[in-house]
C-alpha positions, 0 to 999 in steps of 0.5 A, spaced: 716 282 441 723 279 441 729 283 438 733 281 432 739 284 435 744 280 439 749 281 445 757 281 443 760 275 440 764 275 447 758 274 451 755 269 447 762 265 448 762 266 455 755 263 455 757 257 451 762 255 455 758 255 462 753 251 458 757 246 456 761 245 463 754 245 466 755 252 470 750 257 471 750 262 464 752 269 466 746 274 466 745 278 460 750 274 456 744 272 451 738 275 449 732 274 453 728 269 448 735 265 447 736 265 455 729 262 456 730 257 450 736 254 453 733 254 460 727 250 457 732 245 453 736 244 459 729 243 463 727 238 458 734 234 459 737 236 452 745 235 452 748 240 448 754 236 446 750 231 443 746 231 436 739 232 436 735 226 433 733 228 426 725 227 426 722 227 419 715 225 418 713 220 412 712 224 405 705 222 405 703 226 411 707 232 408 703 231 402 696 231 407 699 237 410 700 241 404 693 240 401 690 242 408 694 249 407 693 249 400 692 257 399 698 259 405 703 254 401 701 257 394 702 264 397 709 262 401 712 258 395 711 265 391 715 269 396 720 263 397 722 264 390 722 271 390 727 271 396 731 266 393 732 270 387 734 276 392 739 272 396 741 267 391 749 266 391 749 267 398 749 260 401 742 260 403 736 256 404 729 258 404 724 254 408 716 254 409 714 250 415 707 249 418 704 251 425 707 244 427 714 246 426 714 241 420 718 243 414 713 243 408 718 246 402 725 248 402 729 252 396 737 253 397 743 254 393 746 248 391 752 249 395 748 249 402 743 243 399 750 239 399 752 241 406 750 237 412 745 242 414 742 242 407 740 235 408 737 236 415 732 242 413 728 238 408 720 237 407 718 233 413 723 235 418 721 237 424 724 243 428 720 244 434 725 246 440 723 240 444 727 236 440 732 240 436 734 245 441 734 252 440 733 254 433 730 260 429 724 256 427 722 253 433 723 259 438 719 263 433 713 258 434 714 259 442 715 267 442 710 268 436 715 273 433 721 274 429 727 270 431 734 270 429 739 265 432 746 266 430 752 260 430 753 258 438 746 261 440 744 254 438 743 250 443 746 244 440 754 245 439 753 241 432 749 247 429 754 252 431 756 254 424 749 256 422 745 263 422 737 263 422 732 267 422 724 265 422 718 270 421 711 267 423 705 268 419 699 269 422 692 269 418 686 274 419 684 271 425 691 272 428 692 265 429 699 263 427 699 258 421 706 258 418 713 260 418 718 262 413 725 261 415 732 263 412 738 259 414 745 260 412 753 258 414 755 263 419 760 266 415 755 268 410 750 271 414 747 278 411 743 282 416 738 285 410 736 278 409 732 279 416 728 285 413 727 281 406 724 275 410 719 279 414 717 283 408 715 276 405 711 274 411 707 280 411 706 279 403 703 272 405 699 275 410 696 280 406 695 275 401 691 271 406 686 277 407 686 278 399 684 271 397 680 270 403 673 272 401 672 275 395 665 279 397 669 284 402 671 291 401 678 291 401 681 298 404 689 300 405 690 305 410 697 309 412 699 316 415 702 317 408 699 317 402 705 315 398 705 308 402 698 306 401 701 301 396 707 298 400 707 292 405 707 297 411 700 299 409 694 296 414 689 292 410 682 292 413 677 287 410 670 290 411 663 287 410 658 290 406 655 293 412 662 296 414 664 291 419 671 289 420 672 282 417 679 281 417 685 286 419 693 285 418 698 286 423 700 293 420 693 295 421 693 293 428 699 297 429 697 303 426 690 303 430 694 300 437 689 302 443 683 302 439 678 296 438 679 295 431 678 287 432 673 283 427 666 284 428 667 292 430 664 297 426 668 302 421 664 308 424 666 306 431 673 306 429 674 312 424 670 318 422 667 320 418 662 315 417 663 308 413 658 311 407 661 317 406 668 314 406 666 309 400 662 315 396 669 319 396 673 312 394 668 311 389 669 318 386 676 320 388 680 313 389 683 316 396 680 319 402 682 322 409 679 319 415 681 320 423 681 315 427 678 315 434 684 317 437 685 323 433 690 320 428 689 322 421 690 317 416 689 316 408 685 310 405 684 307 398 680 301 396 684 295 393 677 292 392 670 294 392 665 289 394 657 289 393 655 296 394 655 297 402 649 300 406 648 308 406 653 309 400 652 311 393 649 305 388 654 302 383 654 297 377 654 290 380 656 284 376 650 279 375 651 273 380 648 267 377 647 260 381 652 254 380 648 250 374 646 243 376 646 238 370 638 239 369 640 247 368 646 246 363 646 242 357 653 241 356 656 241 364 654 236 369 656 237 376 652 233 381 659 231 385 658 235 392 666 236 392 666 239 386 660 243 387 664 246 394 670 248 390 666 252 385 662 255 391 666 262 390 666 262 382 660 267 382 663 272 387 670 271 383 667 273 376 663 279 379 670 282 382 674 280 375 678 275 379 683 271 375 680 263 375 685 257 375 683 250 373 687 244 374 686 237 373 688 231 369 687 231 362 680 230 359 677 232 366 673 238 362 677 244 364 675 248 358 668 246 359 669 249 366 672 255 363 666 256 359 661 255 365 665 261 368 664 265 362 657 264 362 657 265 370 660 272 369 654 274 365 659 278 360 657 280 353 664 279 350 666 273 347 669 267 350 676 266 347 681 260 348 688 259 346 692 253 347 699 256 350 702 249 348 700 249 341 703 256 339 710 257 337 714 261 342 717 266 337 709 268 335 706 267 342 707 275 344 704 277 337 698 272 337 696 274 344 697 282 344 697 283 336 701 286 331 701 292 327 703 291 319 710 290 318 712 289 325 716 283 324 718 278 318 712 274 316 707 279 319 700 279 316 700 285 311 694 288 315 696 286 322 692 283 327 688 285 333 691 279 338 686 274 342 686 279 348 683 285 344 678 280 342 676 278 349 675 285 351 668 285 355 669 277 355 673 272 357 680 269 355 682 262 356 689 260 357 689 253 356 695 249 358 698 255 361 704 252 364 707 252 357 707 259 356 714 261 354 718 265 360 719 271 355 711 272 354 710 270 361 713 277 363 708 281 358 702 277 360 704 279 368 704 286 365 698 286 362 694 283 368 697 288 373 695 294 368 689 291 364 693 295 358 695 292 351 699 295 346 700 291 339 707 289 337 710 294 333 704 299 335 705 306 339 698 306 343 696 302 349 688 300 350 685 299 356 681 292 356 676 289 361 678 281 360 676 276 365 682 271 365 681 263 366 687 259 366 688 251 366 693 246 366 694 239 368 701 241 370 704 242 377 705 250 377 708 250 384 713 245 382 714 249 375 715 255 380 721 251 384 724 249 378 725 256 375 720 254 369 714 259 371 714 266 374 712 266 381 709 273 381 705 270 375 703 264 378 700 268 384 696 273 379 693 267 375 691 263 382 686 268 384 681 263 385 683 256 384 678 250 382 681 243 382 677 238 377 677 231 380 678 225 375 673 221 372 674 215 377 673 219 383 667 223 381 660 221 385 656 223 379 659 218 374 652 215 372 649 222 371 655 224 366 655 217 362 647 218 361 648 226 359 654 224 354 650 218 351 644 222 350 648 228 347 651 223 342 647 217 341 640 219 344 637 212 341 642 208 345 640 205 352 644 203 358 642 199 364 645 199 371 650 193 370 653 196 364 654 203 368 657 199 374 662 195 370 664 202 367 664 205 373 670 200 375 674 202 369 680 207 371 679 212 365 686 215 365 683 220 359 677 221 364 671 224 360 674 225 353 676 218 354 669 216 356 666 220 351 670 216 345 668 210 348 660 211 348 660 213 341 664 207 339 660 203 343 653 206 341 656 204 333 657 197 335 651 196 339 647 197 332 641 200 336 641 194 341 643 198 347 650 198 350 651 191 353 656 188 358 660 185 352 662 191 349 665 193 356 670 187 355 673 190 349 680 191 352 679 198 353 678 201 346 682 200 340 689 200 343 688 193 345 689 191 352 697 190 351 702 190 346 705 183 344 711 183 348 707 185 354 702 180 353 706 174 356 709 178 361 705 179 367 709 184 371 709 189 365 702 188 363 699 193 367 704 199 365 703 197 358 695 197 358 695 204 362 700 207 356 696 204 351 689 207 354 692 214 355 695 214 348 688 212 346 684 217 350 689 223 348 687 221 340 694 218 339 698 224 342 705 221 344 707 227 347 701 228 351 701 221 353 709 221 355 707 228 359 701 225 363 704 219 365 711 222 366 715 217 362 719 218 355 716 218 348 721 212 347 717 208 352 710 210 349 713 208 342 715 201 345 709 199 348 704 202 342 708 200 336 704 196 331 704 188 333 
């Protein structure tokens, strides 16, 4: 593995002179990996005195790459945010790139962002060694190991003022899937940043294992018990039969020389046997094992799965199949894409993994949350809170409860709080992106400990709550903008479900018939009407469709829904305002604003947020004609 230590500056300067004059680079003047990189650059015909081409792929392709690596990117963004907070003010940039050397995300200090380097390290920029010469990101891809490049070690002279460190990220199958990179001006380089970036990459790799399969037994191991909860601990994911499903790099290092690869049985690597170790973990929380090379290790369980063979029985949460339209009165799901996305829900609720639901306004996020609650088989209540509808000053008291007289205007008898009401049930945090920053810290503490203490109270209570959250906001962007805590974002996204908008649902007709049966069971609808409805954009999604069907059923007066009803200008809002009716360029925008306002029940703020326009614009297009 390449070292992050580097030759003295004088040696690098001599090597630089030789490179730029076309002479032979003195042996030993550069670290071996940098020397090999320079040789490849020279062989590839790169000129160190010229500027490299700034290759940047279209942002549409960046978006596709982000979607393909959704879990990896989510984990990386959380670590990038933490890194940025740790080294803020140091003239740094933190970047995340995929295995193709394409930067997908970047966070930087304002000064660095305004620099020439900051303008070149942007989403979509390609940093392969073949085009950008010797650089940390490109070289780490080649070496498959952490790499640091200081100043004039870069092949191109124009990069000589930069210092960069890049650390690759490997998935549970030991495939290089991405990189984290920290770049700074040469004068501002900080050695401790190397360790921080390594730790961040390790945390991402661990997250890939933890979030990979919820049905596995997750073990942490280390020679010293006090290190079991640190990033230096090895992680082993095991099947119910005790076979290795995945293993992190720390565990590979601790078990060097042993066959601890995927598919290997626990009993072939450790003693005592798998069943005995699981029994001890269930009883004591920690166990001692000896690997087959004779080394003693401590093991603890990060997450139990279904009871493994040869181990003591343990209570298992109910696993229910995903219901179809025929088996659920209020939940229609015949869309193959959505059903695939829901596949892990049963296992997630069994392990009390937090579930996050995102989708456009009106797509049925609360229905999905209630489905998660039903799927869990929990005996407690389904408790919902609209996080955007509670004043910031009262949010913590509403969520955690308060004792009598805890604050001005507190209820005289106190209040238990919504979290306590959800004990042994489900707490649904709707519009979770609107939680005040101060309350985010308190919620994160609860998720870490599952203990709650009322405002003004002295005693804590241990609870058992399934957390489900939902939003139509881009929480990753909110994290980047410092509007949402990265660590809370990570905790809420145990399993993420995206609900497609109504216009993309393949089960549109089933949804229409279901809603019509529910709200107007005597009304009929033919295929021609369904086809016409299918063509509408439905910006308010299922909520808008539901309102339209109710109104159409009333107007039909028992004669069935007709094509004439479909030509209603998309609802009571009317097709456009009087001004835009005469302006073809404004007509489509105006119609969409009015449709969305109708779908949100006349909520101007929700309409503006959904369409990303100002409230003034909404008023302009929806004022009385």
